C-alpha positions in Angstrom: 17.8 -25.7 -53.0 18.2 -28.2 -50.2 17.9 -32.0 -50.4 14.4 -32.0 -49.1 13.2 -29.6 -51.9 14.8 -31.9 -54.5 13.1 -34.8 -52.8 9.7 -33.1 -53.1 10.3 -32.4 -56.8 11.2 -35.9 -57.5 8.3 -37.1 -55.4 5.8 -35.0 -57.3 7.4 -35.9 -60.7 7.2 -39.6 -60.0 3.6 -39.4 -58.9 2.6 -37.2 -61.9 4.4 -39.4 -64.4 3.1 -42.6 -62.9 -0.5 -41.3 -63.1 -0.6 -39.4 -66.3 2.1 -41.1 -68.6 2.3 -44.6 -67.2 -1.5 -44.3 -66.5 -1.5 -46.3 -63.3 -3.6 -45.7 -60.2 -2.9 -43.0 -57.7 -2.5 -45.5 -54.9 0.4 -47.3 -56.7 1.9 -43.9 -57.6 1.9 -42.9 -53.9 3.7 -46.1 -52.9 6.4 -45.5 -55.4 6.7 -41.9 -54.6 7.2 -42.8 -50.9 10.0 -45.2 -51.8 11.7 -42.6 -53.8 11.5 -40.2 -50.8 13.1 -42.8 -48.6 15.9 -43.2 -51.1 16.8 -39.6 -50.5 17.9 -40.5 -47.1 20.8 -42.5 -48.4 22.0 -44.9 -45.6 19.1 -43.8 -43.4 16.5 -44.9 -45.9 15.3 -47.8 -43.8 15.0 -45.5 -40.8 12.9 -43.0 -42.9 10.8 -46.0 -44.1 9.9 -46.9 -40.6 9.2 -43.3 -39.6 6.8 -42.8 -42.4 4.9 -46.0 -41.9 4.8 -45.5 -38.1 3.3 -42.0 -38.6 0.8 -43.2 -41.2 -0.6 -46.1 -39.2 -1.2 -44.1 -36.1 -3.5 -41.6 -37.8 -7.1 -41.9 -36.6 -8.4 -40.0 -39.6 -7.7 -42.9 -41.9 -10.8 -44.6 -40.4 -12.9 -41.5 -41.0 -11.8 -41.2 -44.7 -12.3 -44.9 -45.4 -15.7 -44.8 -43.7 -16.9 -42.1 -46.1 -16.0 -44.3 -49.1 -18.3 -47.0 -47.8 -21.0 -44.5 -47.0 -20.8 -43.2 -50.5 -21.6 -46.6 -51.9 -24.5 -47.0 -49.5 -26.0 -43.6 -50.5 -25.8 -44.4 -54.2 -27.0 -48.0 -53.9 -30.1 -47.0 -51.8 -31.1 -44.1 -53.9 -30.9 -41.6 -51.1 -29.0 -39.0 -53.2 -31.5 -39.4 -56.1 -34.4 -38.7 -53.7 -32.7 -35.5 -52.5 -32.2 -34.4 -56.2 -35.9 -34.9 -56.8 -36.7 -32.7 -53.8 -34.4 -30.0 -55.1 -36.0 -30.3 -58.6 -39.4 -29.7 -57.1 -38.2 -26.7 -55.2 -36.0 -25.0 -57.9 -37.0 -26.6 -61.1 -39.5 -23.9 -62.1 -36.7 -21.2 -61.9 -34.9 -20.2 -65.1 -32.0 -22.5 -65.4 -33.3 -24.4 -62.4 -31.5 -27.5 -63.4 -28.1 -25.7 -62.9 -29.1 -24.7 -59.4 -30.2 -28.2 -58.6 -27.0 -29.6 -60.0 -24.9 -27.2 -57.7 -26.9 -27.7 -54.6 -27.1 -31.5 -55.1 -23.3 -31.6 -55.6 -22.9 -29.8 -52.3 -25.3 -32.3 -50.6 -23.5 -35.2 -52.1 -20.1 -33.7 -51.4 -21.0 -33.2 -47.7 -21.6 -37.0 -47.4 -18.9 -38.6 -49.6 -16.3 -36.0 -50.5 -15.1 -37.5 -53.7 -14.8 -35.2 -56.7 -15.0 -38.1 -59.2 -17.9 -39.7 -57.4 -19.6 -36.4 -57.3 -19.3 -35.7 -61.0 -20.4 -39.3 -61.9 -23.5 -39.4 -59.5 -24.7 -35.8 -59.8 -23.8 -35.6 -63.4 -25.7 -38.7 -64.5 -28.9 -37.2 -62.9 -28.6 -33.6 -63.8 -26.7 -33.3 -67.0 -29.6 -34.9 -69.0 -32.1 -32.6 -67.3 -29.9 -29.5 -68.0 -29.7 -30.5 -71.7 -33.6 -30.8 -71.8 -33.8 -27.3 -70.4 -31.7 -25.8 -73.1 -28.3 -25.8 -71.4 -25.3 -26.2 -73.9 -23.8 -29.6 -73.4 -20.3 -28.1 -72.8 -21.6 -25.6 -70.2 -23.6 -28.4 -68.4 -20.5 -30.6 -68.3 -18.3 -27.6 -67.0 -20.9 -26.9 -64.3 -20.8 -30.5 -63.0 -17.0 -30.8 -63.2 -16.6 -27.4 -61.5 -19.0 -28.3 -58.8 -17.2 -31.5 -58.0 -14.9 -29.6 -55.8 -17.7 -29.2 -53.2 -16.5 -32.6 -51.9 -13.1 -31.2 -50.9 -14.2 -27.9 -49.2 -17.2 -29.3 -47.2 -15.6 -30.9 -44.2 -14.7 -33.4 -43.1 -13.3 -34.4 -46.5 -10.4 -36.8 -46.8 -8.2 -33.8 -47.8 -9.4 -32.0 -44.7 -8.6 -34.9 -42.5 -5.2 -35.3 -44.0 -4.2 -31.6 -43.5 -5.3 -31.4 -39.9 -3.7 -34.7 -39.1 -0.3 -33.7 -40.4 2.5 -33.7 -37.8 3.2 -29.9 -38.1 -0.5 -29.0 -38.3 -2.3 -30.9 -35.6 -0.5 -29.3 -32.6 -1.0 -25.8 -33.9 -4.8 -25.8 -34.5 -8.0 -26.3 -32.6 -9.7 -29.0 -34.7 -13.3 -28.2 -33.8 -12.8 -24.4 -34.4 -11.1 -25.2 -37.7 -14.0 -27.5 -38.7 -16.5 -24.7 -38.1 -14.4 -22.2 -40.0 -14.1 -24.7 -42.9 -18.0 -25.0 -43.0 -18.3 -21.2 -43.2 -15.7 -21.1 -46.1 -17.5 -24.0 -47.9 -20.6 -21.8 -47.7 -18.9 -18.9 -49.4 -17.7 -21.2 -52.1 -21.1 -22.5 -52.7 -22.5 -18.9 -52.9 -19.9 -18.3 -55.7 -21.0 -21.5 -57.5 -24.6 -20.4 -57.4 -23.6 -16.9 -58.7 -21.9 -18.6 -61.7 -25.2 -20.4 -62.5 -27.0 -17.1 -62.3 -24.6 -15.7 -64.8 -24.8 -18.6 -67.2 -28.6 -18.5 -67.1 -28.6 -15.0 -68.2 -25.7 -15.1 -70.6 -27.2 -18.1 -72.5 -30.8 -17.0 -72.0 -31.8 -20.4 -70.5 -35.5 -20.7 -70.0 -37.6 -22.5 -67.5 -38.3 -26.3 -67.7 -41.7 -27.5 -68.5 -43.8 -28.0 -65.3 -44.9 -31.3 -66.7 -41.4 -32.7 -66.0 -41.4 -31.9 -62.3 -43.0 -33.6 -59.3 -45.0 -31.4 -57.0 -42.9 -30.5 -53.9 -45.5 -32.2 -51.7 -45.1 -35.5 -53.5 -41.2 -35.4 -53.7 -41.1 -34.6 -50.0 -43.6 -37.3 -49.2 -41.6 -39.8 -51.2 -38.1 -38.7 -50.2 -38.1 -36.7 -46.9 -36.5 -39.5 -45.1 -33.4 -39.0 -47.2 -32.7 -35.7 -45.5 -32.3 -37.3 -42.1 -28.8 -38.3 -43.1 -27.6 -34.7 -42.4 -28.4 -35.2 -38.7 -25.2 -37.3 -38.7 -23.2 -34.2 -39.6 -25.2 -31.7 -37.6 -25.5 -33.5 -34.3 -21.7 -33.8 -33.5 -21.0 -30.3 -34.6 -23.9 -28.8 -32.6 -22.9 -30.7 -29.4 -19.2 -29.5 -29.6 -19.5 -25.9 -30.7 -21.0 -22.8 -29.1 -24.4 -23.0 -27.4 -24.7 -26.7 -27.9 -21.4 -27.3 -26.2 -22.4 -25.2 -23.3 -25.7 -27.0 -23.0 -24.0 -30.4 -23.0 -21.5 -29.2 -20.4 -24.3 -28.0 -18.2 -26.0 -31.4 -18.4 -22.9 -33.2 -17.2 -22.2 -30.7 -14.4 -18.7 -30.8 -13.2 -17.7 -33.3 -15.8 -19.2 -31.2 -18.6 -16.0 -30.0 -20.2 -14.7 -33.6 -20.3 -18.0 -34.8 -21.9 -17.7 -32.2 -24.7 -14.0 -32.9 -25.2 -14.6 -36.7 -25.5 -16.8 -36.2 -28.6 -14.5 -36.7 -31.5 -16.5 -35.2 -34.4 -14.1 -36.7 -36.9 -15.1 -40.1 -35.6 -18.8 -39.6 -34.9 -19.7 -38.0 -38.1 -18.9 -41.0 -40.3 -20.3 -43.3 -37.7 -23.7 -41.6 -37.5 -23.9 -41.1 -41.3 -23.2 -44.8 -41.7 -25.8 -46.0 -39.2 -28.5 -43.5 -40.5 -27.9 -44.5 -44.1 -28.1 -48.2 -43.3 -31.3 -47.7 -41.5 -33.0 -45.5 -44.1 -31.8 -47.6 -47.1 -32.1 -51.0 -45.5 -34.8 -52.2 -48.0 -32.6 -51.4 -50.9 -29.5 -53.0 -49.4 -28.4 -56.7 -49.9 -30.6 -59.1 -48.0 -28.4 -62.2 -48.0 -24.9 -63.0 -47.0 -24.0 -63.8 -50.6 -25.4 -60.4 -51.9 -23.6 -58.6 -49.2 -20.3 -60.3 -50.2 -20.8 -59.3 -53.9 -21.7 -55.7 -52.8 -18.5 -55.4 -50.6 -16.4 -56.9 -53.4 -17.7 -54.2 -55.7 -16.3 -51.6 -53.4 -12.8 -53.2 -53.2 -11.2 -51.3 -56.2 -12.1 -48.0 -54.7 -10.7 -49.0 -51.2 -7.4 -50.1 -52.8 -6.7 -46.6 -54.2 -8.1 -44.7 -51.3 -6.4 -46.8 -48.6 -3.0 -46.7 -50.4 -3.3 -43.1 -51.0 -4.2 -42.3 -47.4 -1.5 -44.5 -45.8 1.3 -43.6 -48.1 0.4 -39.9 -48.3 0.8 -39.7 -44.5 4.0 -41.7 -44.7 5.4 -39.5 -47.4 4.5 -36.4 -45.6 6.3 -37.7 -42.5 9.5 -38.4 -44.6 9.5 -35.1 -46.2 9.3 -33.4 -42.7 12.0 -35.7 -41.4 14.1 -34.5 -44.4 13.5 -30.9 -43.3 11.2 -29.9 -46.1 9.0 -27.6 -44.1 12.0 -25.6 -42.9 13.9 -25.6 -46.2 10.9 -24.5 -48.3 9.9 -22.0 -45.7 13.4 -20.6 -45.6 13.5 -20.5 -49.4 10.2 -18.5 -49.7 11.2 -16.4 -46.8 14.5 -15.4 -48.4 12.5 -13.7 -51.2 11.6 -11.1 -48.7 8.3 -11.0 -50.4 5.3 -9.2 -48.9 2.7 -11.5 -47.1 0.3 -11.1 -50.0 2.9 -12.4 -52.6 3.9 -15.3 -50.3 0.3 -16.4 -49.8 -0.6 -16.0 -53.5 2.4 -18.0 -54.6 1.7 -20.8 -52.1 -2.0 -21.0 -53.3 -0.9 -21.0 -57.0 1.6 -23.8 -56.3 -1.1 -25.9 -54.6 -3.5 -25.4 -57.5 -0.8 -26.4 -60.0 -0.1 -29.6 -58.1 -3.8 -30.4 -57.6 -4.4 -30.4 -61.3 -2.8 -33.7 -62.1 -3.1 -35.2 -58.6 -6.0 -36.1 -56.4 -7.1 -33.8 -53.5 -5.8 -36.3 -51.0 -2.4 -36.6 -52.7 -2.1 -32.8 -52.9 -3.1 -32.4 -49.3 -0.4 -34.9 -48.2 2.4 -33.7 -50.3 2.0 -29.9 -49.8 -0.4 -29.5 -46.9 2.2 -29.4 -44.2 4.7 -27.3 -46.0 2.0 -24.8 -47.2 0.7 -24.5 -43.6 4.1 -23.7 -42.3 4.8 -21.1 -44.8 1.3 -19.5 -44.5 1.5 -19.3 -40.8 5.0 -17.8 -41.0 3.6 -15.1 -43.3 1.2 -14.1 -40.5 -1.9 -16.2 -41.4 -4.1 -17.5 -38.7 -3.6 -21.3 -38.5 -7.3 -22.2 -39.0 -7.5 -19.8 -41.9 -4.3 -21.3 -43.4 -6.0 -24.8 -43.4 -9.1 -23.3 -44.9 -7.2 -21.5 -47.7 -5.2 -24.7 -48.5 -8.4 -26.6 -48.9 -10.0 -24.0 -51.1 -6.9 -24.1 -53.4 -7.0 -28.0 -53.5 -10.7 -28.0 -54.3 -9.8 -26.8 -57.9 -8.6 -30.4 -58.4 -11.8 -31.6 -60.3 -11.9 -28.3 -62.4 -8.2 -28.0 -63.4 -7.6 -28.8 -67.1 -6.3 -30.9 -68.6 -5.9 -33.5 -65.8 -9.0 -33.2 -63.7 -10.8 -36.6 -63.9 -14.1 -35.0 -63.1 -13.8 -33.1 -66.4 -13.7 -36.3 -68.4 -16.5 -37.9 -66.4 -18.8 -35.0 -66.9 -17.8 -34.7 -70.6 -18.5 -38.3 -71.1 -22.0 -38.1 -69.6 -22.7 -35.0 -71.8 -21.1 -36.5 -74.9 -19.1 -33.5 -75.5 -15.3 -32.9 -76.3 -13.7 -32.2 -72.9 -11.7 -29.4 -74.5 -14.7 -27.4 -74.8 -15.1 -27.2 -71.0 -11.5 -25.9 -70.4 -12.2 -22.2 -70.9 -15.3 -21.9 -68.6 -13.7 -24.2 -66.0 -10.6 -21.9 -65.7 -12.5 -18.7 -65.9 -15.3 -19.7 -63.3 -14.0 -22.5 -61.3 -10.2 -22.3 -61.0 -9.1 -18.6 -61.0 -11.9 -17.4 -58.8 -11.2 -20.0 -56.2 -7.6 -19.1 -56.1 -8.7 -15.5 -55.3 -11.2 -16.8 -52.7 -8.3 -18.8 -51.1 -6.3 -15.6 -50.7 -9.2 -13.7 -49.4 -9.9 -16.5 -46.8 -6.2 -16.5 -45.7 -6.3 -12.9 -44.8 -9.7 -13.1 -43.2 -11.2 -10.5 -45.5 -14.6 -12.2 -45.2 -16.4 -13.1 -41.9 -15.3 -16.4 -40.7 -16.0 -17.8 -37.1 -12.8 -18.3 -35.2 
C-alpha cells in the first residue's frame, strides 16, 4: 500500500478512536485527523496544511450546510414540524399502523429541511414514538423505525453530505450539479418507498391495529391550523423547478437571448437554504424571540451545534484536499483496479467500505474522507458520475442505523426507554443491508433515474 493509503487508515483510526474511545466531539476529531494527515507529508507538512485550508475556505457549500443548521433550530422552535406531523396524523392515522407511516413520512419532511440524522431522530422520535407505543407498536420496533428513518436526512438533497461530495475537488469538475441534484431526489424517493414497505411489513408481522379515532384531529382542522407550515417546501421546489426541464425552458424564454445565462445564474445550493430560511422566519415569526436579549439567548443556544458542524465541514474539506494531494485517489484506485475484479465486485466493495466507515462516523465526515476516493473508483469501474454520487450518498445514509455506533439509535432508544441492543437486528436487516443493495442497484442504473 502507498503512503496515502496508510495516511487514510491513520486518519480514520484517529477520528474513530477520538469519537468512540476518547468520547470527544466529531469536530475536534476532524481537526486532529487533519493534523495527522499533514504529518504524513514529512517536510512538506506546512505546504499540505496550507493546501487543505485553502481548499476548505473557498467552498461555497459551507454556507449552505451551516444555513440548514440554523433553519433546523427555527423549524423546531416555531413548531412548524409539529404542525406537519399533525397533518400527517390526520391523513394516515386511521390506517393500521398509521403512526409508523406518519413517522416515516415526517422524517422525510424533516430530513428534506434540516438533513441531520440525530436531529431527525430526536425531533420526529419525540413526537411519534409515544404515539406508536399507544397504537401497540413494540418499543424496540418503534425505536428501530425512528433510527432507521433518520437516514432520510442524508439522501434527500441538498444535505451536508451531498454538498460535501459534489464540492470535492475531483468530483465537481466531472458532474452536472443540477442534474445530479435531480437524480438524487429520484433516488431519495426510492429509498422512501423502501422505508414505507418496511412499515407495511412490520404492521402485518406484529398485527398492529388502528389507533382510536378519538386521538386524531380531523384533517380539515389540522389543515386549518397548520397548512401554512407546508409553504416551507416552496423554498426547495422553486429553485429546482426554475433550473430543470420545462421550468428552465420557461425561464429562458422569459429572458430571451439572456435566458440561458439567467438559468445558469440560479445557484440552487445557495437559494434553497436562503428561501427556506426566509419562509421559515416569516411563518414562525410569532413563535420566535421578540427582543434583542431573547434573540441573543436563542443564537447562543445554537452555538454548540455550529461548533461541531463548522469544524467538521471545514476540516473535512481540508482533509480531503490533503488526501488528494498525497495521491490517495490514484493509489486506492490502482489498488482496487489491480484486483482485476468485475465491476459488480468493485462497486459492492466500495459501498461496503463506505457503510463500515459511516457506522462510527457522521455522514459529513464519511463523505469527506471517502467521497472523493469512492467517486474515482466507481467512475473508473464504468459508473455514470451522477449515479456514483447517488450510490455513495445511499451508502452513507446508513449512518444513523448502523449498530453499534449510530447516535440516532441511542436517541431513539432513549425516547422509547428500551435497551438499544434490541434494535440492532431489525436495523441491520431492514435499514442497513437493504440500502447497501439499493446503492449497488442505483450505481448500475437498474431503476429509472433521470439523467
